[in-house]
C-alpha positions as CSV (number, residue, x, y, z in Angstrom):
1,M,0.2,0.4,0.2
2,S,1.8,3.1,-0.6
3,R,2.0,6.4,1.6
4,S,-0.4,9.5,0.5
5,H,1.3,13.0,1.1
6,L,-0.4,15.1,3.1
7,S,-1.3,18.3,1.8
8,M,0.3,21.4,3.7
9,R,-3.0,22.8,4.6
10,K,-3.5,19.4,7.3
11,I,-0.1,19.8,7.8
12,R,-0.6,22.9,10.0
13,E,-4.0,22.1,11.0
14,I,-2.6,19.5,13.1
15,L,0.2,21.3,14.3
16,R,-2.5,24.2,15.7
17,L,-4.6,21.9,17.3
18,R,-1.8,20.5,18.7
19,L,0.0,22.4,19.4
20,D,-2.7,26.0,19.9
21,C,-5.5,24.6,20.9
22,K,-4.0,21.4,23.1
23,C,-6.8,19.1,21.8
24,S,-6.3,15.4,22.0
25,Y,-5.1,13.3,18.9
26,Q,-8.5,11.6,18.6
27,E,-9.9,15.1,18.2
28,I,-7.1,16.3,15.5
29,T,-8.0,12.7,13.9
30,N,-11.9,13.7,13.6
31,S,-11.9,17.2,13.5
32,I,-9.7,16.5,9.6
33,N,-10.1,13.3,8.9
34,I,-7.2,11.1,9.2
35,S,-5.4,8.8,10.9
36,C,-3.9,9.1,14.8
37,S,-0.6,7.8,13.6
38,T,-0.9,9.5,11.1
39,A,-1.8,12.6,13.7
40,S,1.0,11.8,15.8
41,E,3.8,11.1,13.0
42,C,3.5,14.6,12.0
43,I,4.0,16.3,15.6
44,R,6.7,13.8,16.4
45,R,8.4,15.4,13.2
46,A,7.9,19.1,14.2
47,K,9.6,18.2,17.2
48,A,12.4,16.5,16.2
49,V,13.3,20.0,14.1
50,N,12.2,22.5,16.8
51,L,9.1,23.2,14.9
52,S,6.1,25.7,17.3
53,W,3.4,27.6,17.3
54,P,2.8,29.8,15.1
55,L,5.0,28.8,12.5
56,L,7.1,31.9,11.1
57,T,4.9,33.2,8.6
58,E,8.1,33.5,6.2
59,L,8.3,28.9,5.7
60,T,7.4,28.0,2.5
61,D,5.6,25.1,2.0
62,E,8.2,23.8,0.2
63,Q,10.8,25.1,3.4
64,C,8.9,23.3,5.7
65,P,10.7,19.4,7.1
66,V,7.6,18.2,8.7
67,S,5.6,17.8,4.8
68,K,8.9,15.5,4.1
69,S,8.8,12.2,3.6
70,A,10.5,9.3,6.0
């Protein structure tokens, strides 16, 4: 089974919901229709590269290290 990539919009929403709104992974998955493992992996990658919320406004989608495939 191939892995599909998340849109940058969804990645930003995951980060916002978890880091700013303090939502649980279950609340995030219900909100944007992704799996819990996808949400937790996205947060893990953000922490690994020391991203915090709010994201830098000058950070483009291409520069965001969370969106890179593993």
